[in-house]
C-alpha positions in Angstrom: 103.2 125.7 64.6 105.3 127.4 62.0 103.5 128.9 58.8 105.3 126.4 56.3 104.0 123.5 58.2 100.7 125.0 58.5 100.5 125.3 54.7 100.1 129.4 55.0 101.1 131.2 51.9 100.9 135.1 53.1 101.5 137.3 50.7 102.4 141.2 51.1 100.8 143.5 48.5 104.0 145.5 47.2 102.8 147.5 43.8 99.5 149.1 44.1 98.1 152.6 42.9 96.2 155.9 44.2 96.2 157.7 47.6 97.4 155.2 50.4 95.6 155.8 53.6 97.9 156.9 56.2 98.8 154.1 58.8 96.7 154.1 61.8 94.6 151.8 64.4 91.4 151.5 65.6 89.9 151.6 62.1 87.7 149.2 60.8 86.9 147.5 57.1 83.8 145.4 55.3 83.7 144.2 51.6 81.7 144.9 49.2 82.4 142.4 46.5 86.0 143.0 45.4 86.3 146.5 47.2 87.5 146.7 50.7 86.1 149.8 52.5 87.9 151.4 55.5 86.9 153.9 57.6 88.1 155.7 60.9 91.0 155.1 63.1 93.8 157.1 63.4 97.1 158.1 65.0 98.0 161.7 65.8 94.3 162.5 65.2 91.4 160.4 64.2 90.6 160.1 60.6 87.4 161.0 59.1 88.1 160.0 55.4 86.7 156.9 53.9 89.2 154.7 51.8 88.4 151.9 49.5 90.9 149.5 48.0 89.9 147.4 45.1 91.6 144.0 45.3 90.9 143.2 41.9 93.1 146.0 40.7 95.3 146.5 43.6 94.2 150.4 43.6 93.1 152.8 46.4 90.9 155.5 45.8 88.7 158.3 47.7 85.3 158.1 46.8 83.2 161.6 46.8 81.0 161.1 49.4 78.3 163.2 50.3 75.4 163.8 52.5 75.5 163.6 56.2 79.6 163.0 56.7 80.0 161.4 59.9 82.7 162.8 62.1 86.0 160.5 62.3 85.9 158.0 64.9 87.7 155.5 66.1 86.8 151.5 67.5 83.4 152.2 66.3 80.8 149.4 65.1 80.9 149.0 61.1 78.7 146.3 59.4 77.7 145.8 55.9 74.4 144.9 54.4 74.3 144.3 50.6 76.0 147.8 49.5 75.1 149.6 52.7 77.1 150.3 55.7 76.0 151.0 59.1 78.6 152.7 61.6 78.1 153.0 65.2 79.5 154.7 68.1 83.1 155.1 68.8 85.7 157.6 70.2 85.2 161.1 68.1 87.9 162.6 70.3 90.2 161.6 73.3 87.9 161.0 76.1 84.5 161.5 74.2 82.7 158.7 72.3 79.4 158.7 70.6 76.2 156.7 70.1 75.1 158.2 66.7 74.3 156.0 64.0 75.1 156.6 60.3 74.2 154.8 57.3 76.3 154.9 53.8 74.7 153.9 50.5 78.0 152.6 48.9 76.3 152.6 45.3 75.7 156.4 45.5 78.6 157.1 48.5 75.8 158.6 50.1 76.1 159.3 54.1 72.7 159.7 56.1 72.4 159.9 59.8 69.6 157.8 60.7 67.7 158.2 64.2 66.5 154.9 65.4 63.4 154.8 67.9 64.4 154.0 71.5 63.4 150.7 72.9 60.3 150.1 74.4 61.5 148.8 77.8 65.1 150.6 78.9 67.5 153.4 77.6 69.0 153.3 74.0 72.8 152.8 73.9 75.0 155.0 76.0 77.9 156.5 74.1 80.6 153.9 74.0 83.8 152.4 71.9 85.4 149.3 71.7 82.1 147.3 71.3 81.1 144.6 68.9 78.3 145.2 66.3 77.3 142.4 64.2 75.0 141.8 61.6 72.7 138.9 60.7 69.4 139.1 58.5 67.7 142.4 59.2 69.4 142.8 62.5 72.3 144.1 64.2 73.5 143.0 67.5 75.4 145.6 70.0 77.5 144.0 72.5 79.7 145.6 75.3 82.1 148.2 75.0 83.8 151.0 77.1 81.9 154.1 78.3 83.1 157.2 79.9 81.3 157.7 83.3 82.8 161.5 83.5 81.2 164.4 81.9 84.7 165.8 81.7 86.1 164.3 78.7 89.5 165.0 80.2 88.8 163.0 83.1 88.2 159.7 81.9 86.3 157.4 84.1 85.8 153.9 82.4 83.2 151.7 82.6 83.2 148.4 81.0 79.7 147.1 79.3 78.1 143.9 78.8 74.7 145.5 77.5 73.2 143.6 74.6 71.0 145.5 71.8 69.4 144.4 68.8 68.8 147.2 66.0 66.0 146.3 63.3 66.8 147.4 60.1 64.5 148.6 56.9 65.3 146.7 53.7 67.7 148.4 51.7 68.0 151.6 53.7 67.0 153.1 57.3 66.4 151.4 60.6 63.4 150.6 62.8 64.6 151.1 66.0 66.3 149.4 69.2 65.5 146.6 71.4 66.6 145.0 74.5 66.2 141.3 74.1 65.0 139.1 76.6 68.3 136.5 76.8 68.5 133.3 78.7 71.8 131.9 80.6 74.8 134.1 81.6 75.8 137.2 79.8 79.5 137.4 79.0 81.3 139.4 81.3 81.7 143.3 80.7 84.5 144.0 78.0 85.5 146.1 75.3 88.0 145.3 71.9 86.6 141.9 72.1 85.4 140.2 68.6 82.0 139.1 67.8 81.1 137.0 64.5 77.6 135.1 63.4 78.1 131.7 61.8 75.2 129.6 60.8 75.9 125.9 59.6 74.5 125.3 56.2 72.8 122.0 56.7 71.5 122.2 60.4 71.3 124.5 63.4 70.6 127.8 64.0 72.7 130.9 63.5 75.0 131.5 66.5 77.0 134.7 67.3 80.4 133.9 68.8 82.1 136.4 71.2 86.0 135.8 72.1 88.4 137.6 74.1 88.5 141.5 75.1 89.5 143.5 78.0 88.3 144.1 81.2 91.1 145.5 83.4 93.0 142.5 82.0 92.9 140.5 78.6 90.3 137.8 78.3 90.3 134.3 75.8 86.9 133.4 77.1 84.8 132.2 74.2 80.7 132.6 74.4 77.9 131.4 72.3 74.6 132.9 71.8 72.0 130.8 70.0 70.1 133.9 67.9 67.0 131.9 67.6 66.3 131.1 71.3 68.4 134.0 72.7 70.6 131.7 75.0 73.7 132.4 76.3 76.4 129.6 76.8 80.1 128.6 77.3 80.7 125.8 74.6 83.4 123.6 75.3 86.2 123.6 73.1 89.2 121.1 72.3 92.7 122.0 71.1 95.1 125.0 72.5 92.8 128.0 73.0 94.7 131.3 72.3 96.0 133.4 74.6 94.0 136.1 76.0 93.9 139.3 73.8 92.4 142.2 73.1 92.4 144.4 69.6 92.6 141.3 67.9 90.4 140.2 64.9 87.9 137.9 64.1 86.6 136.8 60.5 84.7 133.8 59.4 85.4 132.3 56.1 83.7 128.8 55.4 83.4 127.2 58.9 86.5 128.6 60.3 86.7 131.8 62.5 90.1 133.0 61.9 91.9 135.0 64.8 94.9 137.3 64.2 96.9 139.5 66.2 95.9 141.7 69.3 97.4 142.5 72.8 98.6 139.5 74.4 100.8 139.0 77.8 104.4 138.9 77.6 105.5 135.9 78.6 108.3 135.3 80.9 110.1 131.7 81.1 107.3 129.8 79.7 104.8 131.9 82.4 102.1 134.1 81.5 102.7 137.5 83.4 100.1 138.5 86.1 97.6 141.1 85.3 99.5 143.8 86.0 102.5 142.6 84.0 103.7 143.5 80.6 101.9 143.2 77.5 102.9 143.0 73.6 101.2 142.9 70.2 101.4 139.4 68.7 101.3 138.2 65.1 100.1 135.2 65.9 97.2 133.6 63.9 94.6 130.4 64.4 91.1 129.5 63.8 88.2 128.0 65.7 86.4 124.9 63.6 82.8 126.4 64.3 81.4 122.8 63.6 83.6 121.3 65.8 84.7 123.9 68.0 88.3 122.8 67.9 91.2 125.5 67.9 94.2 125.2 65.3 97.3 127.3 65.9 98.6 128.2 62.8 101.2 130.8 63.9 102.4 130.7 67.3 102.4 133.7 69.8 106.2 132.8 70.2 107.1 132.7 66.7 109.7 135.1 65.6 109.6 135.8 61.8 112.9 137.3 60.4 112.0 136.5 56.8 109.4 138.9 56.4 107.4 136.4 55.1 104.5 136.9 57.6 102.5 139.8 58.7 104.4 141.3 61.9 102.7 141.5 65.3 100.1 144.4 65.6 97.3 145.3 67.2 94.2 147.5 66.6 94.7 146.8 62.8 91.9 145.6 60.5 91.0 142.4 58.7 88.2 141.5 56.3 87.4 138.5 54.0 87.0 138.7 50.6 86.0 135.4 49.1 88.4 132.9 50.8 91.1 135.5 50.9 91.8 137.3 54.4 93.1 140.9 54.0 94.9 142.4 56.8 96.2 146.1 56.8 97.7 148.5 59.4 97.3 148.7 63.1 100.0 149.5 65.6 103.0 147.5 66.3 103.0 148.1 70.3 105.9 150.7 70.3 105.3 154.2 71.7 106.8 157.3 70.5 104.3 158.9 73.2 101.7 158.0 75.5 99.0 158.8 72.8 101.3 158.4 69.7 101.8 154.7 68.5 104.1 153.5 65.8 101.7 152.0 63.2 102.3 149.4 60.4 101.8 150.3 56.9 101.5 146.9 55.0 98.8 145.3 53.4 98.8 141.6 53.4 96.6 139.0 52.0 96.4 135.0 52.9 94.4 132.6 50.8 92.7 130.1 53.1 92.1 127.5 50.5 92.0 126.8 46.8 89.8 128.5 44.7 86.4 127.0 43.7 86.2 125.5 39.8 85.2 128.3 37.6 82.2 128.3 35.3 82.3 126.4 32.2 84.5 128.0 29.7 82.1 130.0 27.4 82.7 130.7 23.8 82.8 134.3 22.7 83.8 133.8 18.7 85.6 131.0 16.4 87.1 131.0 13.3 88.7 128.4 11.3 91.7 127.9 13.6 91.0 130.2 16.8 88.6 130.4 19.8 87.6 133.4 21.8 86.7 131.9 25.2 85.7 132.9 28.6 84.6 131.9 31.8 83.0 133.8 34.7 85.5 135.3 37.0 86.5 133.6 40.5 87.3 136.3 43.4 90.6 136.6 44.5 92.6 134.3 42.2 95.9 135.2 40.6 95.3 133.3 37.3 93.7 130.4 35.5 94.9 127.2 33.8 93.2 126.7 30.5 93.4 123.2 28.9 92.1 121.6 25.8 91.5 118.1 24.9 91.8 117.8 21.2 89.9 115.0 19.6 90.9 113.2 16.4 90.5 115.4 13.4 87.4 115.2 11.3 87.6 114.2 7.9 89.1 116.5 5.5 87.5 119.7 4.4 86.1 118.7 1.0 83.1 117.3 0.7 81.6 118.3 4.3 77.9 119.3 3.8 77.3 123.2 4.4 75.8 124.5 7.7 74.0 127.4 8.8 70.8 128.3 10.1 68.0 127.0 7.8 65.1 128.8 6.5 62.8 127.2 8.7 59.1 126.9 8.5 56.8 124.5 10.1 54.0 126.2 11.1 52.8 129.5 9.8 51.0 132.2 12.3 50.9 136.0 12.3 50.8 136.7 8.7 53.2 134.1 7.4 55.6 134.1 10.2 56.9 130.8 10.7 58.0 128.8 13.9 61.4 127.8 14.2 62.4 124.3 14.9 65.2 122.8 17.0 67.0 119.6 16.4 68.0 117.3 19.5 71.0 118.1 21.4 74.4 116.3 20.7 74.4 113.2 23.2 75.9 113.7 26.5 77.0 117.4 25.9 74.6 119.1 28.0 73.8 122.4 26.5 75.5 124.2 29.6 78.5 123.5 28.2 77.6 125.4 25.0 77.0 128.6 26.4 78.8 131.9 25.1 79.6 135.3 26.7 79.7 138.5 24.6 81.9 140.8 26.1 82.4 144.2 24.9 85.3 145.0 22.9 88.2 147.5 23.2 88.6 147.8 19.7 85.4 148.7 18.1 84.8 145.3 16.7 81.7 143.8 17.9 81.5 140.0 18.3 78.5 138.8 16.3 78.9 135.6 14.7 78.4 132.2 15.7 79.3 128.7 15.0 76.4 126.5 14.1 76.5 123.0 15.1 74.1 120.2 14.9 73.5 116.8 16.7 73.8 113.7 14.6 70.1 112.9 12.7 68.8 116.1 14.0 65.9 116.9 11.9 64.7 120.2 10.5 62.4 121.3 8.0 63.4 123.9 5.6 60.7 125.8 3.5 58.8 122.7 2.7 61.7 120.2 2.6 62.8 118.1 5.2 66.6 117.5 5.9 68.8 115.8 8.5 71.7 117.4 9.7 75.1 115.9 9.8 76.6 115.4 13.3 78.0 118.3 15.0 77.8 120.1 17.8 78.7 123.3 19.3 78.3 127.3 19.0 80.1 130.2 19.1 79.4 133.5 18.9 81.8 136.1 16.5 82.8 136.5 13.2 82.2 132.6 11.8 83.5 133.7 8.6 84.1 130.0 7.6 82.0 126.8 8.4 81.0 124.6 6.3 80.0 121.4 8.3 77.4 122.1 10.6 74.4 121.6 8.4 74.3 118.9 5.8 70.8 118.5 4.9 69.1 115.4 3.8 65.4 114.7 3.5 63.7 112.8 6.2 60.7 113.5 8.0 60.6 116.6 10.7 58.2 116.9 13.9 55.7 119.8 13.6 57.5 122.0 16.1 60.7 121.6 18.3 62.0 123.8 20.9 64.8 126.2 20.1 66.8 127.3 22.8 68.2 125.9 26.1 69.5 128.1 28.6 71.3 126.5 31.8 71.4 128.6 34.9 75.2 127.8 35.1 76.0 129.7 32.1 73.1 131.4 30.5 72.3 135.0 31.2 72.2 138.7 29.8 72.8 138.2 26.1 73.4 141.6 24.9 73.6 143.6 28.1 76.5 145.6 29.3 77.6 145.4 32.7 80.5 146.8 34.6 83.5 145.7 32.7 86.7 147.1 34.7 87.4 150.5 33.5 86.9 149.6 29.8 84.1 151.4 27.7 81.2 149.4 26.0 81.4 149.6 22.4 78.7 152.0 21.2 77.9 149.8 18.3 76.5 147.3 20.9 74.1 149.7 22.6 70.4 149.0 22.0 68.4 151.8 21.7 65.4 151.1 23.9 63.3 153.0 25.9 62.3 150.3 27.9 65.5 148.8 29.1 66.1 148.4 32.8 68.9 149.8 34.8 71.0 148.8 38.1 73.1 150.9 40.4 76.5 149.3 40.6 79.4 149.8 43.0 82.4 150.6 41.0 85.7 151.3 41.5 85.5 155.5 40.9 81.4 155.7 41.1 78.5 154.4 40.1 77.9 152.6 36.7 74.7 151.9 35.1 74.2 148.6 33.3 72.6 148.9 29.8 71.1 146.7 27.0 73.5 145.8 24.0 73.3 143.4 21.2 75.7 140.3 21.1 76.1 137.5 18.5 74.1 134.9 19.7 74.9 131.0 19.8 73.6 128.7 17.4 73.5 124.9 19.5 72.2 123.6 16.1 71.1 125.1 12.7 67.6 126.3 14.3 68.2 126.5 18.0 70.4 129.3 19.4 71.5 129.6 23.0 71.7 132.5 25.4 74.9 133.4 27.2 76.5 135.5 29.6 78.0 138.9 29.1 79.2 139.7 32.7 82.5 140.9 31.8 84.3 141.7 28.7 86.9 140.0 27.2 90.3 140.9 28.8 94.1 140.4 28.0 95.2 136.8 28.4 98.4 136.2 29.8 100.3 133.2 30.7 103.5 132.4 32.8 106.0 130.4 33.5 107.0 128.6 36.7 108.8 131.2 39.3 106.9 134.0 37.9 103.9 136.3 38.6 100.9 136.5 36.1 102.0 138.9 33.2 100.1 141.3 31.2 101.0 140.0 27.6 99.0 137.7 25.5 99.2 133.8 24.9 97.9 132.0 22.1 96.5 134.9 20.1 97.9 134.6 16.6 95.2 134.5 14.0 97.4 132.8 11.2 95.4 133.0 7.7 97.2 129.5 6.4 95.3 126.4 7.4 97.8 124.1 9.6 98.7 120.7 8.4 96.2 118.0 9.5 98.5 116.3 11.9 98.3 115.3 15.5 101.3 115.3 18.1 103.2 111.8 17.8 102.0 109.1 20.1 98.9 107.3 19.9 98.3 107.7 23.8 98.3 111.7 22.9 95.0 111.9 21.4 92.9 111.5 25.1 95.3 113.8 26.8 94.4 117.1 28.2 97.0 119.8 27.0 97.9 123.4 28.7 96.8 126.3 26.3 98.6 128.5 29.2 98.0 130.0 32.2 96.2 133.6 32.0 95.7 136.3 34.3 92.2 137.3 33.5 89.1 135.5 32.5 89.5 135.2 28.8 91.7 133.7 26.1 92.3 133.8 22.4 93.1 130.3 21.5 95.2 129.4 18.4 97.5 127.2 19.7 98.0 124.6 22.7 101.2 123.2 24.2 102.7 119.7 23.6 104.1 117.7 26.5 107.5 115.5 25.7 106.3 112.0 25.8 108.0 111.2 29.0 105.5 113.6 30.8 102.5 112.5 29.1 101.4 109.8 31.7 101.5 113.4 33.8 99.9 115.5 31.5 96.3 114.8 32.7 96.5 117.8 35.0 95.3 117.3 38.5 94.8 120.1 41.2 98.5 120.0 42.6 100.1 119.3 39.4 103.3 121.4 38.6 102.9 124.0 35.6 105.6 123.2 33.2 108.1 125.7 31.9 106.1 126.6 28.8 109.2 128.0 27.1 110.4 124.5 26.5 107.5 123.1 24.9 106.6 123.0 21.4 103.4 124.5 20.4 100.4 123.0 18.1 98.0 125.0 16.0 94.0 124.2 16.2 92.8 122.9 12.8 89.7 123.9 10.9 86.5 121.7 11.7 87.9 120.1 14.8 86.3 119.3 18.3 88.1 120.6 21.0 87.1 120.3 24.8 87.8 122.9 27.2 88.4 123.2 30.8 89.7 125.9 33.3 90.9 125.9 36.7 92.1 129.0 39.0 95.0 129.6 40.8 96.0 131.3 44.0 98.2 130.9 46.9 97.1 127.9 47.8 97.6 126.4 44.4 95.6 125.1 41.5 91.8 124.5 42.4 89.6 122.1 40.8 88.6 122.1 37.1 85.3 123.4 35.8 83.0 121.2 33.9 84.0 120.6 30.2 82.7 122.3 27.4 83.5 121.5 23.4 83.6 123.9 20.7 84.3 123.2 17.1 86.5 125.4 14.8 85.0 126.9 11.4 85.0 125.9 8.1 85.1 128.9 5.3 82.1 129.5 3.1 79.3 130.8 5.3 78.2 134.2 6.0 79.1 136.1 9.6 76.2 137.3 11.6 74.7 140.7 11.2 75.8 143.4 13.6 75.1 146.5 15.4 71.5 145.8 16.1 69.4 148.5 17.1 66.0 148.4 18.6 63.6 151.5 18.3 60.3 151.9 19.8 57.7 153.5 18.8 53.6 153.9 19.7 52.3 150.8 18.1 55.6 148.6 16.9 59.3 148.5 17.2 61.8 148.8 14.5 64.3 146.4 14.3 67.6 147.0 12.5 71.0 145.8 12.0 74.6 145.9 9.8 75.3 143.4 7.3 77.9 141.0 8.5 81.5 141.9 7.9 82.3 138.8 6.3 79.7 137.8 3.9 81.8 135.2 2.0 79.8 136.3 -1.2 76.4 137.5 -1.8 73.8 138.1 0.6 70.2 136.5 -0.5 68.3 137.5 2.2 68.2 138.0 6.3 65.9 136.4 8.6 64.6 137.8 12.3 63.3 135.5 14.9 61.2 136.3 18.1 61.4 134.0 20.9 57.6 133.3 21.7 55.5 131.9 24.5 54.8 128.1 23.9 53.7 124.9 25.6 57.1 123.2 25.2 58.0 126.1 27.6 55.6 124.9 30.3 57.2 121.6 30.1 60.9 122.7 29.7 61.3 126.5 30.7 64.9 126.3 30.0 64.1 125.9 26.1 63.0 128.5 23.9 60.9 128.5 20.8 61.3 131.2 18.1 59.1 132.4 15.4 60.1 134.0 12.5 59.0 137.7 11.8 60.8 138.6 8.8 62.5 137.0 5.9 64.1 139.5 3.0 66.9 141.5 1.6 66.3 144.5 3.7 68.4 145.2 7.0 65.5 146.5 9.0 61.9 145.4 9.9 59.2 146.3 11.9 57.7 144.2 14.8 54.0 144.8 15.6 52.3 145.1 18.5 50.3 141.8 17.6 54.0 139.9 17.3 54.9 141.2 20.4 51.7 140.4 22.4 52.9 136.7 21.9 56.5 137.4 22.9 58.3 135.5 25.7 59.9 137.0 28.6 63.1 135.3 29.2 64.1 135.5 32.9 67.8 133.5 32.7 68.9 136.8 33.6 67.2 140.4 33.8 63.9 140.0 32.2 64.3 140.4 28.3 62.5 139.7 24.9 64.8 137.8 22.7 65.6 138.4 19.1 68.0 136.7 16.5 69.2 137.5 13.2 70.8 135.7 10.5 72.0 136.0 6.8 72.1 133.5 4.2 74.7 133.3 1.1 75.1 130.7 -1.4 76.2 128.4 1.0 73.1 129.0 3.3 72.5 130.7 6.6 75.4 131.4 8.8 75.2 132.2 12.6 72.9 134.4 14.4 73.2 137.5 16.3 71.1 137.7 19.4 70.0 140.6 21.3 67.9 141.1 24.6 65.6 143.6 24.6 65.4 144.4 28.5 62.2 145.1 29.8 60.9 147.1 33.2 59.0 144.5 35.1 57.8 146.4 37.8 54.5 146.3 37.1 54.4 142.6 36.1 54.2 139.7 38.2 57.3 137.7 38.7 57.8 134.3 36.7 
């Protein structure tokens, strides 16, 4: 079957940086998130370096490893358990094999030689190469391989193995020991250079290990299944055309498919497969086994010749690794020999997207102004870009006459020396809180996003310093310099409940307000760091070594005048890019103009246009600054509500429309990879700001003392007049939390003109520890001017909960 007919789109990585490893065969690879880690193999000598390829940045690097660094080896076992890697056996020099076991802690690039206990019955595994080494749970399963019966490494007497061992791992680091499981059924025949994978259906069934092919004097193409729970071997019946016998191929599981690529296969002559002692060749054939139906599907046939360089060439002894739903293949020998032990090896790196990318998370708001949004969404691994669309609602009435907005002064119940509880109006009907979470990524321009656009649902009731008021309809949030916004809170007198929950946090989008993460290679803005001796840390594998998570401040989001919602700060805002058809994703920025003039309030012509989705652009990274969107010609309006397979228009030919102040926009985003445009995310909804309210306070700092903590902040960068007072709030325990754990209740702990306050031990004893991400105590601070309260800044003070029981 031709690759095009199979819908394949192989891509060769042509531009990368860093020290590229020399080509080789017999190496192994695993993936830790976006990192491909390669060890061993060789040509003209066995390689002992550890190479890492960052699939997100297309960069190779050599980590500075330390500890018990193993010798170079080839045809070894190589598995990954979280961020640790285990290496077993392999050929350490010609004719000499190993049965040593090494562990690499990739979070520290630390090697350690481990010595597992021998099995209670029988001997430990003998030195070998070409074995399979597969991980499931806390067990590694070793099968087969090739041993050397001769004590003289120069006089190799091969012995094919079909012994089966189980290696129990300790949690995190170390191993317990080997065991020899008692199995039922007939063992697979002895072999080496086969493949083994483990698969477990999500809905039903026990985990199964599948062994395919290999070498035992001749190449094999038999399929074996081991039920890991019952330890029963069997030969499953399959449908479809079984791939040719092969060895030194690769097998990778993505979804419910086992992808088989390459290897040594028999040289066919006249349609007949040659005899066992006939000629063999490397192949570039590609197929998969549907592990749920046990049906073989051929994607690239063994006889297919590709002279267009659109497919990986024939090879054996290569490595293949799955990163998300993308399959990477690197190097391997191509079958030609310069000498008996000197192979010609491929130097190329290829990848294949095996399916369309999943829907990204909902679009999250970082910052809003009168005519722009800064938005982001969670990254989707191994994608080439993101299609961002907005839906423009009919414009709201003119700016004049819209009541002011802001966090109200709040007072319902008093406690702890005059502090007050902060009530929350109801949410906007039909708009889940999850659609209104925001992220606060660290910025590279030393501007800390702080402010939040405030929004209220219709008829939301608040109680403000003895006056009961009803908020004007509105809905959404933002997190950054909301210098302008005047329509979120028109207050009228009415009755308010004594206490309403304040914050909603959804597992889909909430997490880590004010925490800095590994943000590509950018630095965390110093102004965003929280001075706290109790913040937790977590080691992460990064491109160069290890970085540590720390806490940082964020502009929080305000769901309504009184309810502020948490948001995710997993990665920082990156430069956006848009592309036109037939081009790759660029690195320029799209739609980032911040015009100070307010655009005229006119929508695109045509009544049907009000209900259409419009392209904002295609972005390389998972963030965008949106100040415009593209208007489609009238004749294409019927097709503008894009589905997954829609063609991307040529944006150079389209007119742009500026965003309006005080207008609600809906957003959705879809990821793009080699298979096309994936499904769209759930819809989010945000509103541009109206001038007049103060921005959120910035540079929040927390300093811990013996009997209290000191909370300080800087005035808003955009006060929009004189600041009359500040209010600080603390999330507290409440019976509402028991009924709805995703809703936070806040108590005001300070009100005054100073830009600092003391939070007493008595107040902290009533604090709620938020577990939407890592455990943290949540504070929010907002400023008030003549128009009222503006959006708040939220900070999560990370807590060390090792001695506390989990929630």
